[in-house]
C-alpha angles and dihedrals in degrees: 000000000000118000130200126310110295117243126225109309113253092200102056099013090233121142104212090178098069129059127171114245113275094195110117095019097102090259114167093208095054099034090057092070142041113271093255092060121094105226114220096158125087110063103246121102133248088227129112114247119254111285087235090062094044092050092050092049091048091051091049091050091048088058083073102216117093102179133144115313137191139202108277129212087248092058090049091051091048092052092048091049092048092053091048095045097046103032105015086237118151112211131170125235093240091059092066127094126175127212137155101258147014094230094058089046091051093052091047092052093052088046089052092053089049090055092050089055096035092136092063117092097215131029133177139190125217122226133176116239133250087050143170102271098246088057087065097047102038098077093053091046086058092046094254130124119255115231111196116207111192118223116231112253123197129177135222111178106313094333121100122207121203122204136167111272104219094185090054090051092056092043095051101044121093136170092276093063111104105156142030123211109213128193112206111202093023125244122230101012097049095228116160101206117227123234089246091055090049093049089053089047089051090053090053093048092047092048090056096035093238126170112230130214111190114198105203101167090130094051094109093051100069111147097183129030122344139294126250118192112232091228090056090053091054096039112140094018127106089253091065087071090058097045132099125185124202124198137162141179089226102097096038098047097032095241099123092129091064096058112224118155136160131217122196122197117166095191114080096207093053091042093054091049091050091050088051090054094055097040111122092001110063113056128221121264112271120247094255093050090053092051094048094046092050094051093043095055097030097084101256091102098046095109091046089052092051092049091048090056090051089051092050092048089052091050092048090054089053091050096049092047089053096045090050087063089060100067095188094057122092127192144176112248104231117228088185141009127048096261131093121209111216132189110205098167096114091046099055110128120219112298095021120109143155092285099052108026095102093048090046092053091050097045101039103027104024097235121130111209133171110252121237092229088079089059097046093262111098116205097026122109132213119213123203110214096182096112141086112302090235090059091047093050091054091049092047092052088054091046090053089050088055100044110014147003110332115249117253 
């Protein structure tokens, strides 16, 4: 059960309960809504970066020259050490590629697969739904068909449990499918896939000779259990040669605006083809992004990272206590990420429906949520809990006013 609001952390000296105003800073999350709305939508956090990152950025700016940068050997060594330390995953330096963002990497991967099968008239990419919105748009951007594979959802009380629906996989696939876009951990449901689930997924992908892109940007934000990279699970198998992993320090260390992402492809032939797909299109990481990424993964922020996870677990407890007081709401208990996926369908008051629930929450109850229609699930809402507990408590009181018994 959640306790009171945590004070400033004595371990990392971070105050997770205060955040400077982001209004007027060109912030997507805040500029989406009127100033009286609490924004719990876009997945960055209302948390100051680690002081270690801010100090390193300040020092780099004080240098005075902000020219073109490149990935150094030190950054490569730091990334390899991070992957070993956190996931016991042994990767080689030549497997690594750096680029500004996961979404551009995803599009480039689908483009790469399209080039491999350029003699085929029609291609498609498979994606689990619900899904992070760029998963749903990337195939069409690369002139491929989107094949949506619904996850299986079961309910126990108010808690929803998402699992891979193997029958749906077999039903949805056809001869045009050449790749599968995997989210591990899963956004928006918060599932941390087990190694057994991934082995079964690997069997399916090998059976149908699919290429696999595993987006693991949330890997460092596991709230329960531990994370296993998909590529580690398939290491030494033929599927490893058709697999790309994408990771980044951006979500975990709240540096998404600096653009620093990592792609990992063990197979040289696939790696060279991917690099060919991004050549002249995807820019290099800027010098500040390189600095922030190096400090984030270099070990100096480890205590900050641990304390952030404790803060998020505390916030999740607050959320689930509040949602339990709204008996018509259902939600997926996140094992990872800092988002909560909520089904309010049974709690809609008169006049509220799938098309207007987000606008109604913002207008009448001053809460800015991300609408489920962006994830392929109209009427659902996604809540970002990466914020001060005091902010979250205020938003939860307003959510209870909307869907349940008002908080005292």
